[in-house]
N, C-alpha and C positions, 0 to 999 in steps of 0.2 A: 561939507562935514563928511568925512569920510565914515562908513560905519564900518564896524570891525564885531562879527561874531566869532565866537569861542564853543567850538563844539568838541568834549575829549570822552573820552569811555573805553574800557576795556577791548579786546580784541572780539570781532562778531556782534557787537552791541547792536550795531545799525547805525553808527553815527555816520560811516562815510557815505550810503547811500543816503539819511537826512541830509546830510551837509550839501551834496548835489544838488536834491530836491529842491533845499531852501536857496540855494542860489541862482538856480531858475527860476523860481515861484518870484524873488525878491532882486531878479536882475544883477545880480551882484557876482563876482569873481570868486573860484574856489581853489583851494589848494589843500592836497593831499598831503598833509607833512610826513604821514608815514612812509609814503614815497623816496623821500629824501635818504629815511635811515633804510628801507631795503634796497634802493637803489645801490647806497655806499656797502651794506653786508653783501647784497649779490658781485659786485666789486671783487671784494674780499677772498670770496668764496672762488669766482674766476681766476684768480691770482694763486689757488690753490693754499692761501692762510689763513688764521686762525680769528675770524670776527671778534672775536675774545680781546686780540692784541691790541693794544691800544695805536703800537706804530703801525699797523699794518690797515686798521681803521680810519686812522686820519690820515694817511696818506690816499685815501679811495676818498674820502671826502673830499680831501682840497681837489682833487682831480674830476670831482663830481661837475657834469653840465646837464642843464635843461633836458636837454635832449633822451640823456639817459634812462629820463623819467618815462619815455614810450616805450616800455617792453612789457610784454604778457606774462614773461617770465617772472615778475616783483610780484605777483599774485600767488606764485607756491608759496607750500607750506615752509619749507628749507630757508625761503628768502625771508619769511614771516618771524622764523627762531632766529637767525641772522642778523635782524632789525635790530630785535630784542636786546641783544647782545653789543650791538655796535651803539645802541641809545645809552646804553649804560655807562659809556666813556665819556668823559666830562672834554675832552679835547675837541671828540667829535661833536656833540651838542653846539660848544662854541663856534664851531665852523659851521654848521646848520642854521645856527640862529638869526644870524644876521639877513641871510636870506630871507627870511621866514618874515620877519620883521620887516623888512623892506616892501615886503608883498603886498602885508597890511597894510603898513601908510601910505604905500604910492599903489594903489591896485591899476592891474594894465589893463588897455581895454577904453580908457579915460570912464569907468564904472562908478559910483558913488561908493562902494566899498568892498569888502570880500570876506569868506567863509574861508575860515582855514578848521582842520579836524585833524587830532592826535592823540597824545595823551599827556602833555604840559601846556596848552594854548593858554588856558586862561588862568596857571598859576606859574608859570616862566615867561613863554613867548609873548603875550599879549596880556598882560595883567590886570591892563587896564580897557579891555574890551566891552564895549557896549552892552551886551548881552554874553553869558557864560552856560551853555548848558552843557550837564554830565548825562551822557547816554549809557544806561546800563541794561543789562538780564542776567538771567541767572546763569551760573556758566554749564548747568546742563542743556537750558537754550541755548544757548552761544555755541556748545560745541556740535549740536544738532546742525544748526545755521552752516557751519564750517566744514560739517562732514557732506553734505548735500552740494555746497559749494565745491569742493574739491572732487566728489563724484561727478558732477557734471562737467568737469574739465576732464575726466576720464582716468582719474586718478585711482588704483587700489588701494584706499583705506578702510577703516574699519573704526565704529564709535570709540572704543577702547582705547585706543592709540590717539583720535584726537583729542576726547577728552582730558587724558594723561597731559600731550601737549600744553592742552591749551590751559590746566592751571600749574604746570610750571611756567607759564609765559608769565601769567596772571601773578605768579610770587615774587619774577625777577622783576617785572616790570613795577609791581608794589612796592618791595623793599630794598630796593636799588638805594641808594644813597644820589644818588645824581636824578635830580626833577622825578620823585618816584609818582607813581599816577595815583592820583587821587583828586577827589572834585576840590574845584576852587570855595572858600569861604563862602561869595556870592553866587554860586553855580546853582541853576534850577536843575532841578534830577527828573531824568525823565525815565524809567524804567518800560522797557520795550519789550518783556517776556511774554503778556499779554495780549498786547496789543499789535495789530496792523500797520504794517509801513506806512497807510494815508493814515492814519490816526495819530499816530508820530508827528506825522510832519504838519498835518493839523492844529495840533497840538503846539508846537514849535511855531508858526508862521505866525499865529495868534501870539505867543509869548513875545516874539519878536517885536511884533507891530504895536503892540502896547508899549514896548519899552524904547523904541526909537522914533514915535512920533508925538 
């Protein structure tokens, strides 16, 4: 039996770190689905086109290769904003959906399952996932985390700017017509605002173990 773990949540809630650690702890494959959209948005920007333009975004998604995900520049905030724009385009989501579902149902390396994190894994990509977690935190906490992340990369940013962009991205992800960011009805909420990453991981592993054994 293939185990599928869906981890969703807004930007900088800690879902990526959690998903990677859970995959390692349980010996499962891991897919950061957000990188698919970041790589698509990055490709559009590299072509000096608008990530909000459906034709440009779809072309970039159609030409996406696995090697494109191995790019440190995808972590830049510019790519995050572009990713949120291309992710609102239905044709782009359709193009990338098949890749995500194939990864989930036929995990590479012969492992027994996969952990996928993103914005709509539990609601759209893998609605039948064995375990669905929705990881969140207050926007103030998430903005502070993103600020530190960007500063550690040497970027000259201020908290007010990061907070504003975080709020704009939250609104765009939450209010879009296509696969809006929201917890699946059967998702378990994990608020990481006041928790250490080790506490969050321990909680998640306990939940997953109880539901898959």
